C-alpha positions, 0 to 999 in steps of 0.5 A, a space after each residue: 072362690 078360694 085362691 092360693 096365696 101368691 108368693 113373689 120372689 123376694 118377699 110374700 103377699 100380705 092380706 091387703 095384696 101388697 108385696 112386702 120386702 124381705 126381712 133378711 138384710 144384707 151385711 154390706 146394708 147393715 154394716 156401713 163400709 169401712 175406710 181401707 187401711 194404709 196397708 191395703 191402699 199402698 202396701 203389700 197385700 200379704 201384710 194384712 194376712 195372719 199367715 204372713 205374720 205367722 210365717 214372719 215370726 217363724 222366721 225371727 225364730 230361726 234368726 235367734 236359733 241361727 244367731 246363736 249357733 253362729 256365735 257358738 261357732 265363732 267363739 269355738 273357732 276363735 279360741 281353738 285358733 288361738 290356742 295352737 296358732 296364736 295371734 297371727 296378725 297381732 297388733 296391725 300397727 306394729 306386727 310385720 308378716 314374714 315367710 316361714 312364721 309358722 311352726 312344722 307341728 302344724 302340718 300334724 294339727 291340719 291333718 288331724 282336722 282333715 281326719 276328722 272331717 273324713 270321719 264325720 263324712 263317713 256317716 251315712 246321713 252326711 251329704 250337702 252341696 258344696 256351693 250355696 247355689 247348688 243348694 238353691 238349684 235342688 230347693 227351686 226345682 222341688 217346688 212341689 212343697 213335698 216333705 223332702 227335697 232331693 239332697 236336702 236332709 235335716 238329720 244331716 245338718 248337725 254332722 255338717 255343722 260339726 264337720 265345718 266347725 272343727 275343720 275351721 278350728 283346726 286350720 282349714 282353708 274354708 268358709 262357713 256360708 256353705 254349711 250354714 246355708 245348709 244348716 238354715 234350710 234344714 232348721 227351717 224344714 224342721 221347724 216347719 214340720 213340728 206338730 206344735 207349729 203345724 197346730 198353732 201356726 199353720 202355713 200353706 204348703 206352698 210357703 214351705 220353699 219360701 221358708 227354707 229359702 228365708 232359712 238360708 238367708 238368715 243363716 248366712 246373714 248370721 255369718 257374713 260381716 254384714 247382714 245387707 251382704 247376706 240378704 242381697 246375696 240370697 235374693 239374687 240367687 233367688 231370682 236367678 235360680 227360681 222360676 218366675 212363673 208363679 206370681 214372682 212380685 209378691 213371693 219375692 217381696 214376702 221372702 225379701 221382707 222375712 229374710 232381712 228382718 230374720 237375718 237382722 235378728 240372726 246378726 244381731 244375736 251373733 255379733 252380741 254373744 261374740 262381742 260379750 264373750 270374746 274381745 277379738 270378735 268384737 273388733 270392727 273392720 275400721 278402715 285406717 287408710 285414706 279413702 279416695 273421694 273423687 271418681 275421676 281423679 287419679 285415672 280412677 276408671 282406668 285403675 278399676 278396669 285394670 283391677 277388675 281384669 286381675 280379679 277375673 284372671 284370679 278367678 280363672 286361676 281358682 278354677 284351673 287349681 280346683 280342677 287339677 287338685 279335684 283330679 289328684 283327690 280322685 285318683 288318690 281316693 281310687 287308689 286308697 279304696 283299692 287297697 282295702 275292702 273298706 274303702 277308706 278314701 272317704 276317710 283318708 283323703 281329707 287327711 292328705 289334704 290337710 298335709 298340704 294345707 298345713 305346709 302352706 300354713 307353715 310357710 305363711 300362717 295367714 293362709 289358715 281359717 276363714 280370713 276375717 282376721 287378715 282382712 282386718 289387719 290389711 285394712 288397719 295396717 299402715 302403708 309400707 309396713 310389709 313387703 307387696 310379695 308377702 301380700 300377694 304370696 299370701 293371696 295366692 297360696 291362700 287360693 291354692 290352699 282354698 282349692 285343695 280343701 274344696 277338692 279333697 272333701 273338707 266341708 265349707 264354702 268359698 265366699 269369705 276365703 276368696 274375699 280375703 284372696 282378693 283383698 290380700 292381692 290388692 294390698 300387694 298391688 297397692 303397695 307395689 304400685 303406690 295406689 290407694 290401698 283400700 281401692 286396690 282391695 275393694 276392686 280385686 275382691 269384688 271382681 274376684 267374688 263376681 267371677 265366681 258367684 252369680 250374684 255380683 251386686 251383693 258383693 259390691 253392696 257388702 264391701 262398700 258397708 264392710 269397709 265404709 268406702 267413699 264415693 270413689 271406692 264404691 264407684 271403682 268397685 262397681 267398674 271392676 265388677 262389671 268388667 269381671 262379669 264381661 270377661 269373667 266365669 260369673 253365670 255359669 257354664 257358658 263362660 267357662 274355659 273349654 278345659 273344664 268342660 272336656 274334663 267333665 266328659 272325661 270323668 264321667 267315662 272314666 267313673 264307669 270303669 272305676 269305683 269312684 263314690 266319693 266325688 262324684 257330686 262334684 261334676 255336678 257342682 261345677 255345672 252350677 258354678 
């Protein structure tokens, strides 16, 4: 009787009733196991992924483009300022600063800069957060990988860049970091959605937010004095503002490596072009001062604590000045809008602010611009060459001028101007008390910055690399920053004085009855400071 052949899972029955093994052999049996690479064993896992290298190559591309734009802005601002203002500081070993060293017609120049800024801001697509950490909040909240972030438009980036560049060139007391952060985020957003990039270098949608944050870091690295300060600043803001529930370890490491490499590329391109093109941009922050080496000599910790309190006090002064100026700007804008049906408050308010800034520049020319020339002068001039009252007055008037520009609608940020304010006041204290000037500059500047921005250790690292400080200055600056964190306004609205919070509620009630459209977003910016 014939029987059907018996089939066995994994083989067939042969004629001699023996089970034969299947012919298919698994991949693990045909290919011997390979030894794991060093990156697989010890390094980050994303470093072996092709997607990451595409991500990194696009970051380097952003660094090249942003470094070029940074050098263009630096050269434009330096040439224009020297054309109408001249070299205010001159030779640090021979220049003596005096009151009313400017010219009365400078008021018209700075006011013209405000008018141009207002005209550019009248463009419908023009909008950007006034603070870098406000932009971080918007990007981190919109973490769904959508193609449009709230308050974040690539079409408005050229107008922001042009407004900030012309404002600096015509004497505005602002910094470029906020505008460049928006520019870097916009550029990364545009690169991510280019058809060529989407075809040849596709990236997961989840990487869009990280790529935008990397673009911000690269942009800030191209304009700050040291790239480590820029990358540390963005990484601290990233850690504080973004959610930690999405694999923060690998995400943070991917971000930090890409931002560091792209930032160094941007910094190299910007500095290289600036050195070749314009001699003044190649002048380093060389310190021609004595550097304390001992960390306990001459009551250094006590001095650092006192200087930290002074920097914290300056932070409160800046907040109060900005609050007063903001109220005045709102009332002025409302009054100008009531005079005409065309609502000219957006255009004319920055011009009126430019008049006040021009008057301050006439009194002390060193208050105009970013303040990098002033920091070089303070670091290289001799002790006893200038009166302490000149240094302190320059810092305080610079603080007032910065508050006016930020409140009256100028395009820019506060990081570099506030650093100059602290350095100038610190130099005046050193001249009056006979203390080490480098210690006073670094301590007051670092504590003032830490009282305003939630990235204190980035400023500490930036200062000690900027001025090539010794152990004593690094230790004293660290103490001052900690003091500023304890008594300052570093981490949001919880530490702000009651007057600022009550004014927000008052302004919101007033906005229900008044036609205010230009400065409504400033309240939200203050809540993010």
